[in-house]
N, C-alpha and C positions, 0 to 999 in steps of 0.2 A: 600822612595823606592830608592834603588841604581840602577846603570846602568844595571846590569844583570837582576834585577827584572823587570825593564821597558822593556828590550828586550824580556823577556819571555812573559810578558803580551801582547806586540805588536805582537809576533808570534802567540799566542793563539787567539788574536783578528782576525788576518788574516785568520787563519784556519776556525774559525766560520763564518766569512764573506764569505769566499770561498764556504763553504758548503751551506750556506743560498742562495748564488747566484745561484748555480747549482740546488738546490732544488726548488727555486722559479720559475725558467724557465723550469725545467725538460726537458732540452735538452742538447746536446753536445755543448761545447764551446771550441774554440781553445785557445792556450797559449796566443796569442795576445789579443783575445777578453776578456779573464779573466783579464789580466794585465790592459787593458784599463778600464774595468768596476770597478776594485778595485782601480785604480789610483796608481799603483805601477810599478816599473821597471820590465821588463821581467826577468832580471838577479836575482832579489830578489825573484821571483816567482818560478824559476826553481827547486830549492832544495825542496821547500815546496810541489810542485806537485809530485816530485819523491818519497818523503816520504809517502805521502798519497796514491799513487798508490801501493807502496810496501806493505802498511798495508791494502790494499783493501778498503779504504774509498773512493777512486776514481778509476775509470776504464779509461784506455786510449785505443783508437782505432788507430792503425797504419795506417789503410786505410783512415780514415777521418781526422786523426791528431786532434781528439777532445777528451775532457774529460767530464765525467759524473759521477754521484754518483755511488759508487761501492757496492759490496756485503756486506761489513761490515756495511755500513749505512743501507742497506735494512734489515739486520738481526736485528740491533738495533730497527729499526722502527717496525719490525714485532713482537717484544717480547710482547708488551702490548696486542695486539689483539690475539696473540697466547695463552697467559695466560687466556684470557677471553674464547676463544674457548675450552681450556682444561677444565676449570671449568664447562662449559655447558656439555661437554662430560662425565665428571666424576661424576657429581652430582647423576644421577640415579644409577650409579654403587655403589656409597657409600651407598645409601639406601639399595641396594641389599646385599652388604657386611655386613652391620649391621643387617639386617633382618636374614641373614644366620648364622652369628656368635654370635649375641646378644651382640657384643662389639662395642665400638666407633671406627669410621673410619674417615680418613681425607686425603685430597690432600694437598701436600706441594710443594712449589717451592723455588728456591734459592733466597735469599734476602741478599746480602752482604755476610757476614760470617755466616749467620744463615739460618735456614729453616723456612718458613712462611706458616702458615695454611691459605689456600684460599677457602677451602670448607670443611665442616665437618658434620657428623651425629652422634649424641650421643646415647649411649646404652640405651635401655629401662630398664635395670636392676637398682636395688636400689644402688648397689655398682658399680661405673663406673669411667672411666677416662673422665673428661670434656675437650673437645677440642673446642676452640673458634676461630672464624674468626680473623685473625690478630695476633694470638699467634706466638711468635718467640722463637726459641731455637737454641743453638749452634749445628753446624753440627755434631760434634763429640759425642754428648750426646744422640741423639735420633735415632731411627731406620730410620725414614724418612729422617733425615739429613745425616746419615752415607751413606745411599744408593745413595743419590745425590752426595755426596763427592766421593764415590767410582767410579762413572761413569763420573766424570768431565774429560775434556781433561787432559792428563798427566802434561802439563805445568801449568795449573790452579791449579791442585791438589797439585803439588809440591810447588808452590808459597804459597798456603794456609798452608801447613804443616810446611813451614819454618818460618812463622810469627805467627801462632796461639799459644795462651797460653791456656793450658788445665785447665781451672778453674773448680774445682769440684762443681757440683750441688748437689750431694749426696756422700756418702762414697764409692759408687760403680762406680762413674764416672771414665772413663779411664784417666790415668795420664801420660802415656809415649807415645811419638810419635812413637817409635818402635812398641809398642803394637797396636797402631791405624793403622799403615801401614800394619801390619799383618792382622788385621781385614778387611781392605779395599780390600786386595787381595782375602780373602775368600769370601767377599760379591760379588765381580766381578765374581768369579768362580761359586757361588751358585745362584746369581741373587736375593739374599734375605739378609736382614739385621735385626739384633736384638738389642734391648736395654733392659738390665735386671736391672731395677730400677736405671738407670744411670742418668736420668734427674728428675724423680719424684719417691720418695720412694713408694714402693708397686705397681708400674706399670711396666708391661712388654710390649714392643713394637715390632712389626714386620712390615717390609716394603719391597715393590718391586719398582724398577725404572720404569718410563714411558720413553721410548726411541722412537725417530723418526726413519725414514728409513735410516738415516745416522749414527745411533747409538748415537746421541746426547741426553743427559739426559734432559728432559723437566720438570721433577718433580718426585714425588713419592707418592704412595698410602700406607698408613699405618693403622694398627689396634693397638689399645692400650687397654689392659685389666688388671684388678687387678691380681697381682701375685698369689693370692690364687686360681684363676681360670685357671692359666696356667698349662698345662700338655703336655705330648708327643702327646696325641690325639688332644688337642686344637691346638698345634703347627702345626701338619700335616693338620688339617682341615683349619686353617687360611692361611697357606702357599698356599694351593691349590686354595682357594678363591682369594687371592691377585694376584697370578700368572695369573689366568684366567682373572681377571679384568684388570690388566696391559696390558696383551696381547690384550684384546679387544680394549682398548684405542689406543694402538699403531697401530693396524690394521685399526681402523677408521680414524686415522690421515693420514695414507698412502692413504686411499680412498678419503680423502677430498682434492679437487683441491686447489692449492695455488693461491692467488689473486695477 
């Protein structure tokens, strides 16, 4: 390990130590208190505090001159419990969606560069799309993934589009970033995404986003059906059911008090 690597590791260690310190006591601490507790010079701590405040991992009170954990930390900590709450809210709706459409339905959340199935109800039909808990798929290839991607914050979406490699899952998988960008614009406008045999041959997917009261995408609800059962009537019926379910979840989330 060279000098630069050691410096980077030391800085990372200081960040983690600082966050653990403030989280352990769950109270404001002054610049001096933090420096003393961590055993480092105040001068070495100053830029670290400024950076973490700027990124909202820490909050600073000019009145008390104290630091505490910021909103970014709270958001990260809330994600796991939020995902669990979302699953509990959506489960009965998936049952209703599948009962109404006779097609498989699922709840998807963002997992790295993929969409992950965290709840699913499979169709009672003989010919069906099997969706299993833990299934992962590229964001660009499924309806549930596309709709999450379309509603990501612009900087996150752009970061993804610049690095992603569009590896084909079928001969219909989208291959050009320009085409994907155009689709994402349409999805945001229509609040609905499609996947026409782009991840699994013979399967058509439709999905709606689940948004919180700030417009942040929390996940997506999708229906997957055999292409032989897809029609304009099936599309319209499924779109109406998905939009109703996604709206119901969003409204329930707004009524649920934050802890």
